[in-house]
LUMLUMDREN-2810 file (N, C-alpha, C; in Angstrom, 1 decimal):
<atoms>
<atom><aa>M</aa><ch>A</ch><at>N</at><xx>100.9</xx><yy>126.8</yy><zz>74.2</zz></atom>
<atom><aa>M</aa><ch>A</ch><at>CA</at><xx>102.4</xx><yy>127.5</yy><zz>74.9</zz></atom>
<atom><aa>M</aa><ch>A</ch><at>C</at><xx>102.2</xx><yy>128.5</yy><zz>75.6</zz></atom>
<atom><aa>M</aa><ch>A</ch><at>N</at><xx>102.5</xx><yy>128.7</yy><zz>76.3</zz></atom>
<atom><aa>M</aa><ch>A</ch><at>CA</at><xx>102.4</xx><yy>129.1</yy><zz>77.5</zz></atom>
<atom><aa>M</aa><ch>A</ch><at>C</at><xx>102.8</xx><yy>130.2</yy><zz>78.0</zz></atom>
<atom><aa>W</aa><ch>A</ch><at>N</at><xx>104.3</xx><yy>130.7</yy><zz>76.9</zz></atom>
<atom><aa>W</aa><ch>A</ch><at>CA</at><xx>104.8</xx><yy>132.0</yy><zz>76.8</zz></atom>
<atom><aa>W</aa><ch>A</ch><at>C</at><xx>103.9</xx><yy>133.3</yy><zz>76.0</zz></atom>
<atom><aa>F</aa><ch>A</ch><at>N</at><xx>103.0</xx><yy>132.5</yy><zz>75.6</zz></atom>
<atom><aa>F</aa><ch>A</ch><at>CA</at><xx>101.9</xx><yy>133.8</yy><zz>74.5</zz></atom>
<atom><aa>F</aa><ch>A</ch><at>C</at><xx>101.1</xx><yy>134.1</yy><zz>75.4</zz></atom>
<atom><aa>K</aa><ch>A</ch><at>N</at><xx>101.2</xx><yy>133.2</yy><zz>76.4</zz></atom>
<atom><aa>K</aa><ch>A</ch><at>CA</at><xx>99.4</xx><yy>133.6</yy><zz>77.1</zz></atom>
<atom><aa>K</aa><ch>A</ch><at>C</at><xx>99.9</xx><yy>133.6</yy><zz>78.8</zz></atom>
<atom><aa>G</aa><ch>A</ch><at>N</at><xx>101.0</xx><yy>134.1</yy><zz>78.2</zz></atom>
<atom><aa>G</aa><ch>A</ch><at>CA</at><xx>100.9</xx><yy>134.9</yy><zz>80.1</zz></atom>
<atom><aa>G</aa><ch>A</ch><at>C</at><xx>101.3</xx><yy>133.6</yy><zz>81.1</zz></atom>
<atom><aa>Q</aa><ch>A</ch><at>N</at><xx>101.6</xx><yy>132.1</yy><zz>81.2</zz></atom>
<atom><aa>Q</aa><ch>A</ch><at>CA</at><xx>100.9</xx><yy>131.6</yy><zz>82.3</zz></atom>
<atom><aa>Q</aa><ch>A</ch><at>C</at><xx>102.9</xx><yy>131.0</yy><zz>82.9</zz></atom>
<atom><aa>H</aa><ch>A</ch><at>N</at><xx>102.0</xx><yy>131.7</yy><zz>83.9</zz></atom>
<atom><aa>H</aa><ch>A</ch><at>CA</at><xx>103.8</xx><yy>131.2</yy><zz>84.7</zz></atom>
<atom><aa>H</aa><ch>A</ch><at>C</at><xx>103.2</xx><yy>129.9</yy><zz>85.8</zz></atom>
<atom><aa>M</aa><ch>A</ch><at>N</at><xx>104.8</xx><yy>129.4</yy><zz>85.5</zz></atom>
<atom><aa>M</aa><ch>A</ch><at>CA</at><xx>104.8</xx><yy>128.0</yy><zz>86.0</zz></atom>
<atom><aa>M</aa><ch>A</ch><at>C</at><xx>105.7</xx><yy>127.6</yy><zz>87.1</zz></atom>
<atom><aa>G</aa><ch>A</ch><at>N</at><xx>105.5</xx><yy>126.8</yy><zz>88.3</zz></atom>
<atom><aa>G</aa><ch>A</ch><at>CA</at><xx>107.1</xx><yy>127.3</yy><zz>88.8</zz></atom>
<atom><aa>G</aa><ch>A</ch><at>C</at><xx>106.7</xx><yy>125.2</yy><zz>90.2</zz></atom>
<atom><aa>A</aa><ch>A</ch><at>N</at><xx>108.2</xx><yy>125.5</yy><zz>90.8</zz></atom>
<atom><aa>A</aa><ch>A</ch><at>CA</at><xx>108.1</xx><yy>123.8</yy><zz>90.9</zz></atom>
<atom><aa>A</aa><ch>A</ch><at>C</at><xx>109.0</xx><yy>124.0</yy><zz>92.3</zz></atom>
<atom><aa>R</aa><ch>A</ch><at>N</at><xx>107.8</xx><yy>123.3</yy><zz>93.4</zz></atom>
<atom><aa>R</aa><ch>A</ch><at>CA</at><xx>108.4</xx><yy>123.6</yy><zz>94.4</zz></atom>
<atom><aa>R</aa><ch>A</ch><at>C</at><xx>109.0</xx><yy>121.8</yy><zz>95.0</zz></atom>
<atom><aa>A</aa><ch>A</ch><at>N</at><xx>110.3</xx><yy>121.4</yy><zz>95.5</zz></atom>
<atom><aa>A</aa><ch>A</ch><at>CA</at><xx>110.4</xx><yy>120.2</yy><zz>96.2</zz></atom>
<atom><aa>A</aa><ch>A</ch><at>C</at><xx>109.8</xx><yy>119.5</yy><zz>97.4</zz></atom>
<atom><aa>G</aa><ch>A</ch><at>N</at><xx>109.7</xx><yy>120.9</yy><zz>98.2</zz></atom>
<atom><aa>G</aa><ch>A</ch><at>CA</at><xx>109.0</xx><yy>120.4</yy><zz>99.6</zz></atom>
<atom><aa>G</aa><ch>A</ch><at>C</at><xx>108.4</xx><yy>122.0</yy><zz>99.9</zz></atom>
<atom><aa>A</aa><ch>A</ch><at>N</at><xx>107.9</xx><yy>121.9</yy><zz>102.0</zz></atom>
<atom><aa>A</aa><ch>A</ch><at>CA</at><xx>107.6</xx><yy>122.6</yy><zz>101.8</zz></atom>
<atom><aa>A</aa><ch>A</ch><at>C</at><xx>109.2</xx><yy>123.9</yy><zz>101.6</zz></atom>
<atom><aa>G</aa><ch>A</ch><at>N</at><xx>108.4</xx><yy>124.7</yy><zz>101.8</zz></atom>
<atom><aa>G</aa><ch>A</ch><at>CA</at><xx>109.4</xx><yy>126.6</yy><zz>102.3</zz></atom>
<atom><aa>G</aa><ch>A</ch><at>C</at><xx>109.6</xx><yy>126.4</yy><zz>103.6</zz></atom>
<atom><aa>E</aa><ch>A</ch><at>N</at><xx>110.7</xx><yy>126.5</yy><zz>103.8</zz></atom>
<atom><aa>E</aa><ch>A</ch><at>CA</at><xx>111.4</xx><yy>126.8</yy><zz>105.1</zz></atom>
<atom><aa>E</aa><ch>A</ch><at>C</at><xx>110.5</xx><yy>127.3</yy><zz>106.3</zz></atom>
<atom><aa>E</aa><ch>A</ch><at>N</at><xx>109.4</xx><yy>128.2</yy><zz>105.5</zz></atom>
<atom><aa>E</aa><ch>A</ch><at>CA</at><xx>108.4</xx><yy>129.3</yy><zz>106.9</zz></atom>
<atom><aa>E</aa><ch>A</ch><at>C</at><xx>107.5</xx><yy>127.9</yy><zz>107.0</zz></atom>
<atom><aa>D</aa><ch>A</ch><at>N</at><xx>107.4</xx><yy>127.4</yy><zz>106.3</zz></atom>
<atom><aa>D</aa><ch>A</ch><at>CA</at><xx>106.0</xx><yy>126.0</yy><zz>106.8</zz></atom>
<atom><aa>D</aa><ch>A</ch><at>C</at><xx>107.0</xx><yy>125.4</yy><zz>107.5</zz></atom>
<atom><aa>N</aa><ch>A</ch><at>N</at><xx>108.6</xx><yy>124.7</yy><zz>107.3</zz></atom>
<atom><aa>N</aa><ch>A</ch><at>CA</at><xx>108.8</xx><yy>124.2</yy><zz>108.7</zz></atom>
<atom><aa>N</aa><ch>A</ch><at>C</at><xx>109.0</xx><yy>124.2</yy><zz>109.5</zz></atom>
<atom><aa>R</aa><ch>A</ch><at>N</at><xx>109.2</xx><yy>125.7</yy><zz>109.5</zz></atom>
<atom><aa>R</aa><ch>A</ch><at>CA</at><xx>109.9</xx><yy>126.4</yy><zz>110.6</zz></atom>
<atom><aa>R</aa><ch>A</ch><at>C</at><xx>108.2</xx><yy>126.5</yy><zz>111.6</zz></atom>
<atom><aa>A</aa><ch>A</ch><at>N</at><xx>106.8</xx><yy>126.2</yy><zz>110.9</zz></atom>
<atom><aa>A</aa><ch>A</ch><at>CA</at><xx>105.6</xx><yy>126.7</yy><zz>111.6</zz></atom>
<atom><aa>A</aa><ch>A</ch><at>C</at><xx>105.6</xx><yy>125.4</yy><zz>112.0</zz></atom>
<atom><aa>L</aa><ch>A</ch><at>N</at><xx>105.4</xx><yy>124.3</yy><zz>111.0</zz></atom>
<atom><aa>L</aa><ch>A</ch><at>CA</at><xx>105.3</xx><yy>122.8</yy><zz>111.9</zz></atom>
<atom><aa>L</aa><ch>A</ch><at>C</at><xx>105.7</xx><yy>122.4</yy><zz>112.5</zz></atom>
<atom><aa>Q</aa><ch>A</ch><at>N</at><xx>107.3</xx><yy>122.7</yy><zz>112.8</zz></atom>
<atom><aa>Q</aa><ch>A</ch><at>CA</at><xx>108.3</xx><yy>121.6</yy><zz>114.1</zz></atom>
<atom><aa>Q</aa><ch>A</ch><at>C</at><xx>107.3</xx><yy>123.3</yy><zz>115.6</zz></atom>
<atom><aa>D</aa><ch>A</ch><at>N</at><xx>107.0</xx><yy>124.2</yy><zz>114.9</zz></atom>
<atom><aa>D</aa><ch>A</ch><at>CA</at><xx>106.4</xx><yy>124.8</yy><zz>116.4</zz></atom>
<atom><aa>D</aa><ch>A</ch><at>C</at><xx>105.3</xx><yy>124.2</yy><zz>116.8</zz></atom>
<atom><aa>L</aa><ch>A</ch><at>N</at><xx>104.6</xx><yy>123.8</yy><zz>116.0</zz></atom>
<atom><aa>L</aa><ch>A</ch><at>CA</at><xx>103.7</xx><yy>123.0</yy><zz>116.5</zz></atom>
<atom><aa>L</aa><ch>A</ch><at>C</at><xx>103.7</xx><yy>121.4</yy><zz>116.9</zz></atom>
<atom><aa>V</aa><ch>A</ch><at>N</at><xx>104.7</xx><yy>120.5</yy><zz>116.4</zz></atom>
<atom><aa>V</aa><ch>A</ch><at>CA</at><xx>105.2</xx><yy>119.6</yy><zz>117.1</zz></atom>
<atom><aa>V</aa><ch>A</ch><at>C</at><xx>106.0</xx><yy>120.0</yy><zz>118.1</zz></atom>
<atom><aa>A</aa><ch>A</ch><at>N</at><xx>106.5</xx><yy>121.5</yy><zz>118.0</zz></atom>
<atom><aa>A</aa><ch>A</ch><at>CA</at><xx>106.9</xx><yy>120.8</yy><zz>119.8</zz></atom>
<atom><aa>A</aa><ch>A</ch><at>C</at><xx>106.1</xx><yy>122.0</yy><zz>120.9</zz></atom>
<atom><aa>G</aa><ch>A</ch><at>N</at><xx>104.9</xx><yy>121.8</yy><zz>120.4</zz></atom>
<atom><aa>G</aa><ch>A</ch><at>CA</at><xx>103.8</xx><yy>122.3</yy><zz>121.2</zz></atom>
<atom><aa>G</aa><ch>A</ch><at>C</at><xx>102.7</xx><yy>121.3</yy><zz>121.4</zz></atom>
<atom><aa>G</aa><ch>A</ch><at>N</at><xx>103.3</xx><yy>120.3</yy><zz>120.9</zz></atom>
<atom><aa>G</aa><ch>A</ch><at>CA</at><xx>101.6</xx><yy>119.4</yy><zz>121.1</zz></atom>
<atom><aa>G</aa><ch>A</ch><at>C</at><xx>100.8</xx><yy>119.7</yy><zz>120.5</zz></atom>
<atom><aa>K</aa><ch>A</ch><at>N</at><xx>100.8</xx><yy>120.1</yy><zz>119.5</zz></atom>
<atom><aa>K</aa><ch>A</ch><at>CA</at><xx>99.6</xx><yy>120.7</yy><zz>118.9</zz></atom>
<atom><aa>K</aa><ch>A</ch><at>C</at><xx>99.6</xx><yy>119.7</yy><zz>117.9</zz></atom>
<atom><aa>A</aa><ch>A</ch><at>N</at><xx>100.8</xx><yy>119.2</yy><zz>117.4</zz></atom>
<atom><aa>A</aa><ch>A</ch><at>CA</at><xx>101.2</xx><yy>118.5</yy><zz>115.3</zz></atom>
<atom><aa>A</aa><ch>A</ch><at>C</at><xx>101.3</xx><yy>117.3</yy><zz>116.1</zz></atom>
<atom><aa>K</aa><ch>A</ch><at>N</at><xx>101.1</xx><yy>115.5</yy><zz>116.0</zz></atom>
<atom><aa>K</aa><ch>A</ch><at>CA</at><xx>101.1</xx><yy>114.8</yy><zz>115.9</zz></atom>
<atom><aa>K</aa><ch>A</ch><at>C</at><xx>102.0</xx><yy>113.5</yy><zz>114.9</zz></atom>
<atom><aa>P</aa><ch>A</ch><at>N</at><xx>103.1</xx><yy>114.4</yy><zz>114.3</zz></atom>
<atom><aa>P</aa><ch>A</ch><at>CA</at><xx>103.5</xx><yy>113.8</yy><zz>113.2</zz></atom>
<atom><aa>P</aa><ch>A</ch><at>C</at><xx>103.4</xx><yy>112.0</yy><zz>112.8</zz></atom>
<atom><aa>S</aa><ch>A</ch><at>N</at><xx>103.2</xx><yy>111.5</yy><zz>113.9</zz></atom>
<atom><aa>S</aa><ch>A</ch><at>CA</at><xx>103.3</xx><yy>110.1</yy><zz>114.0</zz></atom>
<atom><aa>S</aa><ch>A</ch><at>C</at><xx>102.3</xx><yy>108.7</yy><zz>113.2</zz></atom>
<atom><aa>F</aa><ch>A</ch><at>N</at><xx>101.0</xx><yy>109.5</yy><zz>113.0</zz></atom>
<atom><aa>F</aa><ch>A</ch><at>CA</at><xx>100.3</xx><yy>109.3</yy><zz>112.3</zz></atom>
<atom><aa>F</aa><ch>A</ch><at>C</at><xx>100.0</xx><yy>109.0</yy><zz>111.2</zz></atom>
<atom><aa>V</aa><ch>A</ch><at>N</at><xx>101.0</xx><yy>109.8</yy><zz>110.2</zz></atom>
<atom><aa>V</aa><ch>A</ch><at>CA</at><xx>101.6</xx><yy>109.1</yy><zz>108.7</zz></atom>
<atom><aa>V</aa><ch>A</ch><at>C</at><xx>102.5</xx><yy>108.8</yy><zz>109.3</zz></atom>
<atom><aa>V</aa><ch>A</ch><at>N</at><xx>103.5</xx><yy>108.0</yy><zz>109.8</zz></atom>
<atom><aa>V</aa><ch>A</ch><at>CA</at><xx>105.2</xx><yy>107.3</yy><zz>109.3</zz></atom>
<atom><aa>V</aa><ch>A</ch><at>C</at><xx>104.1</xx><yy>105.8</yy><zz>109.7</zz></atom>
<atom><aa>C</aa><ch>A</ch><at>N</at><xx>103.7</xx><yy>104.7</yy><zz>109.1</zz></atom>
<atom><aa>C</aa><ch>A</ch><at>CA</at><xx>104.1</xx><yy>103.1</yy><zz>108.8</zz></atom>
<atom><aa>C</aa><ch>A</ch><at>C</at><xx>105.4</xx><yy>102.4</yy><zz>109.1</zz></atom>
<atom><aa>H</aa><ch>A</ch><at>N</at><xx>105.9</xx><yy>102.7</yy><zz>109.2</zz></atom>
<atom><aa>H</aa><ch>A</ch><at>CA</at><xx>107.4</xx><yy>102.3</yy><zz>109.8</zz></atom>
<atom><aa>H</aa><ch>A</ch><at>C</at><xx>108.9</xx><yy>103.2</yy><zz>109.5</zz></atom>
<atom><aa>E</aa><ch>A</ch><at>N</at><xx>109.5</xx><yy>102.6</yy><zz>110.6</zz></atom>
<atom><aa>E</aa><ch>A</ch><at>CA</at><xx>110.2</xx><yy>103.3</yy><zz>111.7</zz></atom>
<atom><aa>E</aa><ch>A</ch><at>C</at><xx>111.9</xx><yy>101.1</yy><zz>111.3</zz></atom>
<atom><aa>L</aa><ch>A</ch><at>N</at><xx>112.6</xx><yy>102.4</yy><zz>110.0</zz></atom>
<atom><aa>L</aa><ch>A</ch><at>CA</at><xx>113.6</xx><yy>100.9</yy><zz>109.6</zz></atom>
<atom><aa>L</aa><ch>A</ch><at>C</at><xx>114.5</xx><yy>101.2</yy><zz>109.5</zz></atom>
<atom><aa>S</aa><ch>A</ch><at>N</at><xx>116.0</xx><yy>100.7</yy><zz>109.8</zz></atom>
<atom><aa>S</aa><ch>A</ch><at>CA</at><xx>116.9</xx><yy>100.6</yy><zz>109.9</zz></atom>
<atom><aa>S</aa><ch>A</ch><at>C</at><xx>117.3</xx><yy>101.4</yy><zz>107.9</zz></atom>
<atom><aa>L</aa><ch>A</ch><at>N</at><xx>118.4</xx><yy>102.3</yy><zz>107.7</zz></atom>
<atom><aa>L</aa><ch>A</ch><at>CA</at><xx>118.7</xx><yy>102.1</yy><zz>107.0</zz></atom>
<atom><aa>L</aa><ch>A</ch><at>C</at><xx>119.0</xx><yy>101.3</yy><zz>106.1</zz></atom>
<atom><aa>D</aa><ch>A</ch><at>N</at><xx>119.2</xx><yy>100.2</yy><zz>105.7</zz></atom>
<atom><aa>D</aa><ch>A</ch><at>CA</at><xx>119.5</xx><yy>98.6</yy><zz>105.6</zz></atom>
<atom><aa>D</aa><ch>A</ch><at>C</at><xx>118.7</xx><yy>98.3</yy><zz>105.1</zz></atom>
<atom><aa>E</aa><ch>A</ch><at>N</at><xx>117.6</xx><yy>98.4</yy><zz>105.3</zz></atom>
<atom><aa>E</aa><ch>A</ch><at>CA</at><xx>115.8</xx><yy>97.9</yy><zz>105.3</zz></atom>
<atom><aa>E</aa><ch>A</ch><at>C</at><xx>115.2</xx><yy>99.3</yy><zz>103.9</zz></atom>
<atom><aa>A</aa><ch>A</ch><at>N</at><xx>116.4</xx><yy>100.0</yy><zz>103.6</zz></atom>
<atom><aa>A</aa><ch>A</ch><at>CA</at><xx>115.0</xx><yy>100.5</yy><zz>102.3</zz></atom>
<atom><aa>A</aa><ch>A</ch><at>C</at><xx>115.3</xx><yy>100.2</yy><zz>100.4</zz></atom>
<atom><aa>P</aa><ch>A</ch><at>N</at><xx>116.1</xx><yy>98.8</yy><zz>100.7</zz></atom>
<atom><aa>P</aa><ch>A</ch><at>CA</at><xx>115.1</xx><yy>98.6</yy><zz>98.9</zz></atom>
<atom><aa>P</aa><ch>A</ch><at>C</at><xx>114.2</xx><yy>97.9</yy><zz>99.7</zz></atom>
<atom><aa>T</aa><ch>A</ch><at>N</at><xx>114.0</xx><yy>96.6</yy><zz>100.1</zz></atom>
<atom><aa>T</aa><ch>A</ch><at>CA</at><xx>113.1</xx><yy>96.7</yy><zz>100.3</zz></atom>
<atom><aa>T</aa><ch>A</ch><at>C</at><xx>111.8</xx><yy>97.5</yy><zz>100.8</zz></atom>
<atom><aa>S</aa><ch>A</ch><at>N</at><xx>112.0</xx><yy>97.9</yy><zz>101.4</zz></atom>
<atom><aa>S</aa><ch>A</ch><at>CA</at><xx>110.8</xx><yy>98.8</yy><zz>102.4</zz></atom>
<atom><aa>S</aa><ch>A</ch><at>C</at><xx>109.6</xx><yy>99.7</yy><zz>100.4</zz></atom>
<atom><aa>Y</aa><ch>A</ch><at>N</at><xx>111.5</xx><yy>100.3</yy><zz>100.0</zz></atom>
<atom><aa>Y</aa><ch>A</ch><at>CA</at><xx>111.0</xx><yy>101.1</yy><zz>98.8</zz></atom>
<atom><aa>Y</aa><ch>A</ch><at>C</at><xx>110.5</xx><yy>99.8</yy><zz>97.9</zz></atom>
<atom><aa>E</aa><ch>A</ch><at>N</at><xx>110.7</xx><yy>98.7</yy><zz>98.0</zz></atom>
<atom><aa>E</aa><ch>A</ch><at>CA</at><xx>109.4</xx><yy>97.5</yy><zz>96.9</zz></atom>
<atom><aa>E</aa><ch>A</ch><at>C</at><xx>108.7</xx><yy>97.4</yy><zz>97.2</zz></atom>
<atom><aa>H</aa><ch>A</ch><at>N</at><xx>108.0</xx><yy>97.7</yy><zz>98.2</zz></atom>
<atom><aa>H</aa><ch>A</ch><at>CA</at><xx>106.7</xx><yy>97.4</yy><zz>98.8</zz></atom>
<atom><aa>H</aa><ch>A</ch><at>C</at><xx>106.1</xx><yy>99.1</yy><zz>98.9</zz></atom>
<atom><aa>F</aa><ch>A</ch><at>N</at><xx>107.0</xx><yy>100.2</yy><zz>99.5</zz></atom>
<atom><aa>F</aa><ch>A</ch><at>CA</at><xx>106.3</xx><yy>101.6</yy><zz>98.6</zz></atom>
<atom><aa>F</aa><ch>A</ch><at>C</at><xx>105.2</xx><yy>101.6</yy><zz>97.7</zz></atom>
<atom><aa>D</aa><ch>A</ch><at>N</at><xx>106.4</xx><yy>101.0</yy><zz>96.5</zz></atom>
<atom><aa>D</aa><ch>A</ch><at>CA</at><xx>106.5</xx><yy>101.1</yy><zz>95.1</zz></atom>
<atom><aa>D</aa><ch>A</ch><at>C</at><xx>105.3</xx><yy>100.7</yy><zz>94.3</zz></atom>
<atom><aa>A</aa><ch>A</ch><at>N</at><xx>105.3</xx><yy>99.2</yy><zz>94.5</zz></atom>
<atom><aa>A</aa><ch>A</ch><at>CA</at><xx>103.6</xx><yy>98.2</yy><zz>94.4</zz></atom>
<atom><aa>A</aa><ch>A</ch><at>C</at><xx>103.0</xx><yy>98.4</yy><zz>95.3</zz></atom>
<atom><aa>R</aa><ch>A</ch><at>N</at><xx>103.1</xx><yy>99.1</yy><zz>95.8</zz></atom>
<atom><aa>R</aa><ch>A</ch><at>CA</at><xx>101.8</xx><yy>99.6</yy><zz>97.0</zz></atom>
<atom><aa>R</aa><ch>A</ch><at>C</at><xx>100.4</xx><yy>99.1</yy><zz>97.2</zz></atom>
<atom><aa>D</aa><ch>A</ch><at>N</at><xx>101.7</xx><yy>98.1</yy><zz>98.7</zz></atom>
<atom><aa>D</aa><ch>A</ch><at>CA</at><xx>101.5</xx><yy>97.0</yy><zz>99.5</zz></atom>
<atom><aa>D</aa><ch>A</ch><at>C</at><xx>100.2</xx><yy>98.2</yy><zz>100.1</zz></atom>
<atom><aa>E</aa><ch>A</ch><at>N</at><xx>99.8</xx><yy>98.2</yy><zz>100.8</zz></atom>
<atom><aa>E</aa><ch>A</ch><at>CA</at><xx>98.5</xx><yy>98.0</yy><zz>102.1</zz></atom>
<atom><aa>E</aa><ch>A</ch><at>C</at><xx>99.5</xx><yy>99.0</yy><zz>103.3</zz></atom>
<atom><aa>G</aa><ch>A</ch><at>N</at><xx>99.7</xx><yy>100.1</yy><zz>103.5</zz></atom>
<atom><aa>G</aa><ch>A</ch><at>CA</at><xx>100.2</xx><yy>99.5</yy><zz>105.4</zz></atom>
<atom><aa>G</aa><ch>A</ch><at>C</at><xx>101.3</xx><yy>100.9</yy><zz>104.5</zz></atom>
<atom><aa>W</aa><ch>A</ch><at>N</at><xx>101.9</xx><yy>101.2</yy><zz>103.0</zz></atom>
<atom><aa>W</aa><ch>A</ch><at>CA</at><xx>103.9</xx><yy>101.6</yy><zz>103.0</zz></atom>
<atom><aa>W</aa><ch>A</ch><at>C</at><xx>103.1</xx><yy>102.6</yy><zz>103.3</zz></atom>
<atom><aa>T</aa><ch>A</ch><at>N</at><xx>102.6</xx><yy>103.5</yy><zz>103.5</zz></atom>
<atom><aa>T</aa><ch>A</ch><at>CA</at><xx>102.4</xx><yy>105.1</yy><zz>102.4</zz></atom>
<atom><aa>T</aa><ch>A</ch><at>C</at><xx>103.8</xx><yy>106.1</yy><zz>103.3</zz></atom>
<atom><aa>K</aa><ch>A</ch><at>N</at><xx>104.4</xx><yy>105.6</yy><zz>105.1</zz></atom>
<atom><aa>K</aa><ch>A</ch><at>CA</at><xx>105.7</xx><yy>107.0</yy><zz>104.8</zz></atom>
<atom><aa>K</aa><ch>A</ch><at>C</at><xx>106.3</xx><yy>105.7</yy><zz>105.8</zz></atom>
<atom><aa>V</aa><ch>A</ch><at>N</at><xx>107.7</xx><yy>105.7</yy><zz>104.6</zz></atom>
<atom><aa>V</aa><ch>A</ch><at>CA</at><xx>108.9</xx><yy>104.9</yy><zz>106.0</zz></atom>
<atom><aa>V</aa><ch>A</ch><at>C</at><xx>110.0</xx><yy>105.8</yy><zz>106.2</zz></atom>
<atom><aa>V</aa><ch>A</ch><at>N</at><xx>110.0</xx><yy>106.0</yy><zz>107.4</zz></atom>
<atom><aa>V</aa><ch>A</ch><at>CA</at><xx>111.2</xx><yy>105.8</yy><zz>108.0</zz></atom>
<atom><aa>V</aa><ch>A</ch><at>C</at><xx>112.8</xx><yy>105.4</yy><zz>108.1</zz></atom>
<atom><aa>L</aa><ch>A</ch><at>N</at><xx>113.3</xx><yy>106.1</yy><zz>107.6</zz></atom>
<atom><aa>L</aa><ch>A</ch><at>CA</at><xx>114.8</xx><yy>105.2</yy><zz>108.0</zz></atom>
<atom><aa>L</aa><ch>A</ch><at>C</at><xx>116.0</xx><yy>105.4</yy><zz>109.3</zz></atom>
<atom><aa>H</aa><ch>A</ch><at>N</at><xx>116.9</xx><yy>104.9</yy><zz>109.6</zz></atom>
<atom><aa>H</aa><ch>A</ch><at>CA</at><xx>117.1</xx><yy>105.4</yy><zz>110.7</zz></atom>
<atom><aa>H</aa><ch>A</ch><at>C</at><xx>118.5</xx><yy>104.8</yy><zz>109.6</zz></atom>
<atom><aa>P</aa><ch>A</ch><at>N</at><xx>119.8</xx><yy>106.0</yy><zz>110.2</zz></atom>
<atom><aa>P</aa><ch>A</ch><at>CA</at><xx>121.2</xx><yy>105.3</yy><zz>109.3</zz></atom>
<atom><aa>P</aa><ch>A</ch><at>C</at><xx>122.0</xx><yy>104.3</yy><zz>110.4</zz></atom>
<atom><aa>N</aa><ch>A</ch><at>N</at><xx>121.6</xx><yy>104.7</yy><zz>111.7</zz></atom>
<atom><aa>N</aa><ch>A</ch><at>CA</at><xx>122.2</xx><yy>104.2</yy><zz>112.9</zz></atom>
<atom><aa>N</aa><ch>A</ch><at>C</at><xx>121.6</xx><yy>102.3</yy><zz>113.4</zz></atom>
<atom><aa>G</aa><ch>A</ch><at>N</at><xx>120.9</xx><yy>102.5</yy><zz>111.7</zz></atom>
<atom><aa>G</aa><ch>A</ch><at>CA</at><xx>120.4</xx><yy>100.8</yy><zz>112.2</zz></atom>
<atom><aa>G</aa><ch>A</ch><at>C</at><xx>119.4</xx><yy>100.2</yy><zz>113.2</zz></atom>
<atom><aa>H</aa><ch>A</ch><at>N</at><xx>118.8</xx><yy>101.6</yy><zz>113.9</zz></atom>
<atom><aa>H</aa><ch>A</ch><at>CA</at><xx>117.9</xx><yy>101.5</yy><zz>115.1</zz></atom>
<atom><aa>H</aa><ch>A</ch><at>C</at><xx>115.9</xx><yy>101.5</yy><zz>114.7</zz></atom>
<atom><aa>G</aa><ch>A</ch><at>N</at><xx>115.5</xx><yy>100.7</yy><zz>113.3</zz></atom>
<atom><aa>G</aa><ch>A</ch><at>CA</at><xx>114.5</xx><yy>100.5</yy><zz>113.0</zz></atom>
<atom><aa>G</aa><ch>A</ch><at>C</at><xx>113.5</xx><yy>99.9</yy><zz>114.0</zz></atom>
<atom><aa>N</aa><ch>A</ch><at>N</at><xx>112.2</xx><yy>100.7</yy><zz>114.5</zz></atom>
<atom><aa>N</aa><ch>A</ch><at>CA</at><xx>111.2</xx><yy>99.4</yy><zz>114.8</zz></atom>
<atom><aa>N</aa><ch>A</ch><at>C</at><xx>110.2</xx><yy>98.9</yy><zz>114.6</zz></atom>
<atom><aa>G</aa><ch>A</ch><at>N</at><xx>110.5</xx><yy>98.8</yy><zz>113.2</zz></atom>
<atom><aa>G</aa><ch>A</ch><at>CA</at><xx>109.8</xx><yy>97.9</yy><zz>112.0</zz></atom>
<atom><aa>G</aa><ch>A</ch><at>C</at><xx>108.0</xx><yy>98.5</yy><zz>111.9</zz></atom>
<atom><aa>H</aa><ch>A</ch><at>N</at><xx>107.2</xx><yy>97.7</yy><zz>112.3</zz></atom>
<atom><aa>H</aa><ch>A</ch><at>CA</at><xx>105.7</xx><yy>98.6</yy><zz>111.9</zz></atom>
<atom><aa>H</aa><ch>A</ch><at>C</at><xx>105.4</xx><yy>99.5</yy><zz>112.7</zz></atom>
<atom><aa>K</aa><ch>A</ch><at>N</at><xx>105.3</xx><yy>100.1</yy><zz>112.8</zz></atom>
<atom><aa>K</aa><ch>A</ch><at>CA</at><xx>104.0</xx><yy>101.7</yy><zz>114.0</zz></atom>
<atom><aa>K</aa><ch>A</ch><at>C</at><xx>102.3</xx><yy>100.9</yy><zz>113.5</zz></atom>
<atom><aa>Q</aa><ch>A</ch><at>N</at><xx>102.7</xx><yy>100.7</yy><zz>115.0</zz></atom>
<atom><aa>Q</aa><ch>A</ch><at>CA</at><xx>101.1</xx><yy>100.4</yy><zz>115.2</zz></atom>
<atom><aa>Q</aa><ch>A</ch><at>C</at><xx>100.3</xx><yy>101.1</yy><zz>115.7</zz></atom>
</atoms>
């Protein structure tokens, strides 16, 4: 039982606001290039199919960017 041992537990859904600002500055300054992480850029209509690939752990489906305006450009090389 955690509470008897003085343990604390916390959770975080993602990077904090301060981390986001620092990362934004790095990207804007050309020091960080997040594009190497993105494997596909697809339209929002393709979300179900892309999730199926991601969920199945298909090779090459690591980080997908979905564009709500329908201007995805497919697989990034």
